[in-house]
N, C-alpha and C positions, 0 to 999 in steps of 0.2 A: 561525487555520484551526482544525479540530474536528476532536479524536477520538471516531469513529462508533463503535468500540468499544465503547465507553462509555453505549452509549443501549439500555435495555429494546426488546426484541423489538418491543412494538406501535412504536412509532418507529423505522426501518429496512425494508426489503423488502426482500428478497434478490432475487438477477437472476441468472439462467443464463451461464453465458460462457462454457465450455466442459465437455469430460467429463475425470473426473481424473486420466487417465490420461495427459492433453497435456503435464502440470506433475514430469519426473520429480525427483526429490528434489536440489536445488544448482540449479537451473535457478529462473528467470521469466519471466514472462508479461505483454508488452503487452499493453491494453484504453484503449481507450472508452466513456463508460457514463454519458449524458446530457450529455455536453460537457466532462466531465472526464478527461486522459490518468488511468489508472493502473495500476499494476506490482503481480503478484503474487507472492509471493517461498514457494518450497517449503524450509521449512530445517529438515530431517532428518526431514522427514515434518510439520510445521506451516506451517499458509498462513499468508504475512501479506501485506497490501496497505496501499498507502501511496502518497496523491496523486506522479505522476514529475511533481515541479517543488518545482524550490530556492526556500524562501523568502527568499533574499538576495536571488536576480538573474531569479526568471523561467524558467531554463533545466532542461534537461530533468538528473532524478536518476536512473533505473531505469538507467542503463547501470555509475552507477557502479560502485569495489569493496566487496564486501560485505569487515568482520571482523567479525566473531560474527555479533552481532545490528543494527551501524550499516551502514550508506551513509553513501557517500565523497563527496562532489558531484565529477563528471567535472570540472567548471569552475572551483572557489575550494575546496576542504574542508571544505567544510561539512561536519559527519560528523552523518546522523540516526538516530536507535531505530526498525528498522522493525518493530516489534512496536508502537508508541507515536506515530510520528508525530516526536517532540518533537527540537528544537531540539539538538543534545550539544554542539557546536564550532562557533566562531565562525569564519567569517564570517558565518552564521545567527541569528540571535536567536527571530523565528517557529518555531511547530510549524509539521509537512503535515500535510496528513488524516490519519486512519489509520482504516480500514476493516476492518469482519466480514465475516471470506469463513469458509466453509464448504466440504464437504465432503453433499451430499445424494443420493440414489439415483449415484452416483456420479458426479456434479456437479458440478463448483465454481463454487459462489455466492455470488454480494457482494452485502453487507448497502449501501443508496444510502438516504439519507434519506427518508419520506415528508414529501410535500409534504403541506402542512397549511390 
């Protein structure tokens, strides 16, 4: 999987998702973009977005418990960093996608890789 947050601005295209006030601090939003299930988190006013799929078994991840910046897979307990998608604890060994997310003109925008 790839950490898209590290791509240069020319390598991502931002897609408008929703008004920013629809995602208050401490909440999460589930979306689908280009066939990919994604969850966006508002943690203390900063937005993070990851793929809503555990790399261990393909199950949903977004409903997992948050502990700081770690999300725990509700199926088998794997941990991932919501900032980078990095797999932090077994049984997952493969990272999940992390996407750049921003607020622009009062709207949440998600960065997806540009097609070449």
